[in-house]
C-alpha positions as CSV (number, residue, x, y, z in Angstrom):
1,X,-0.9,0.9,-18.7
2,X,0.7,1.4,-15.4
3,X,3.5,-1.6,-14.8
4,X,5.9,-1.5,-11.5
5,X,8.5,-3.9,-12.8
6,X,11.3,-4.7,-10.2
7,X,15.2,-6.6,-11.1
8,X,17.8,-7.2,-9.2
9,X,17.3,-9.6,-6.6
10,X,19.4,-13.3,-6.8
11,X,21.7,-15.8,-4.7
12,X,24.0,-13.6,-2.7
13,X,26.4,-14.9,-0.1
14,X,25.9,-14.2,3.7
15,X,27.0,-11.0,3.6
16,X,27.1,-9.9,0.5
17,X,24.8,-6.6,-1.3
18,X,22.7,-6.6,-3.8
19,X,21.0,-3.7,-6.0
20,X,17.0,-3.8,-6.1
21,X,15.3,-1.8,-8.7
22,X,11.8,-0.9,-9.2
23,X,10.8,0.8,-12.5
24,X,7.2,2.4,-13.0
25,X,5.3,3.5,-15.9
26,X,2.3,4.4,-17.5
27,X,1.6,7.2,-13.6
28,X,3.0,9.6,-12.5
29,X,5.7,8.1,-10.3
30,X,6.9,11.6,-8.2
31,X,3.7,12.2,-7.5
32,X,3.7,8.8,-5.3
33,X,5.5,7.4,-1.7
34,X,7.3,4.4,-2.8
35,X,7.2,1.6,0.0
36,X,9.2,-2.4,-0.2
37,X,7.9,-5.1,1.0
38,X,9.4,-8.7,1.8
39,X,7.4,-12.0,1.6
40,X,8.8,-15.5,2.8
41,X,5.9,-18.2,1.7
42,X,4.1,-18.4,4.3
43,X,4.8,-15.1,7.1
44,X,2.3,-12.3,6.6
45,X,4.1,-9.5,4.2
46,X,7.1,-7.6,6.0
47,X,7.9,-3.7,5.6
48,X,11.0,-3.3,4.8
49,X,11.2,0.6,3.7
50,X,9.6,3.9,2.7
51,X,10.8,6.8,0.8
52,X,8.4,9.9,0.2
53,X,7.8,11.4,-3.1
54,X,10.9,13.5,-3.2
55,X,13.1,11.2,-1.1
56,X,12.4,14.3,2.0
57,X,11.7,11.4,4.5
58,X,13.1,7.6,4.6
59,X,12.5,5.0,6.9
60,X,13.2,1.5,8.1
61,X,12.6,-1.5,9.4
62,X,14.2,-2.3,12.8
63,X,15.6,-5.8,11.4
64,X,17.6,-3.4,8.0
65,X,18.9,0.1,10.5
66,X,21.7,0.9,8.9
67,X,22.6,-1.9,5.9
68,X,19.8,-1.3,3.1
69,X,19.6,1.9,1.9
70,X,16.0,3.3,0.1
71,X,16.6,5.6,-2.6
72,X,14.3,7.3,-5.8
73,X,15.6,8.8,-9.3
74,X,12.3,10.4,-10.2
75,X,13.7,11.5,-13.2
76,X,14.2,7.9,-14.3
77,X,11.0,6.9,-12.7
78,X,12.6,4.0,-10.1
79,X,13.1,3.1,-6.9
80,X,15.7,1.5,-5.6
81,X,16.6,-0.4,-2.3
82,X,20.7,-1.4,-1.9
83,X,20.9,-4.1,0.8
84,X,24.0,-4.9,2.3
85,X,26.0,-7.0,4.5
86,X,23.1,-9.7,3.7
87,X,21.5,-12.7,6.1
88,X,20.1,-15.4,5.6
89,X,17.3,-14.3,7.8
90,X,16.8,-11.6,4.4
91,X,16.2,-14.1,2.1
92,X,12.3,-13.4,1.0
93,X,10.8,-12.2,-1.9
94,X,10.6,-8.5,-2.0
95,X,8.0,-6.2,-3.3
96,X,8.1,-3.1,-4.8
97,X,4.9,-0.1,-4.1
98,X,4.3,2.6,-4.7
99,X,1.7,4.4,-2.7
100,X,-1.0,8.0,-3.5
101,X,-3.3,8.9,-0.5
102,X,-5.8,5.3,-1.5
103,X,-4.1,4.4,-4.7
104,X,-0.9,2.3,-5.1
105,X,0.6,-0.2,-7.2
106,X,2.4,-3.3,-6.8
107,X,4.8,-4.6,-8.7
108,X,5.3,-8.5,-9.0
109,X,8.5,-9.3,-6.8
110,X,11.1,-10.7,-6.7
111,X,13.8,-13.3,-5.5
112,X,16.1,-12.6,-2.7
113,X,17.9,-15.6,-1.8
114,X,21.1,-14.9,0.8
115,X,22.9,-18.1,1.2
116,X,26.3,-19.6,1.1
């Protein structure tokens, strides 16, 4: 059974940090590129960060560049999103997405709220 399970979301004050995790099972995690998206209710899903299967290439949305770091551990079958210097506009549901050619899997999402 394929699963992607996000965790680590929550409520944090502006300027704070959170680390999201995406635990994968039921497929060959190390073969898949990983992406983090976020979505605010009523808006389109936004691509935040991507990492290739080996971690050799990483990209970020301009809105998070310099504040967020994507990484992965192919032994633990887990992807991460370290989020620093959080802003209220980072508030969203964050989703991880595993991609291999036209195949892909999604997690259920984890809520991140940045508020004082």
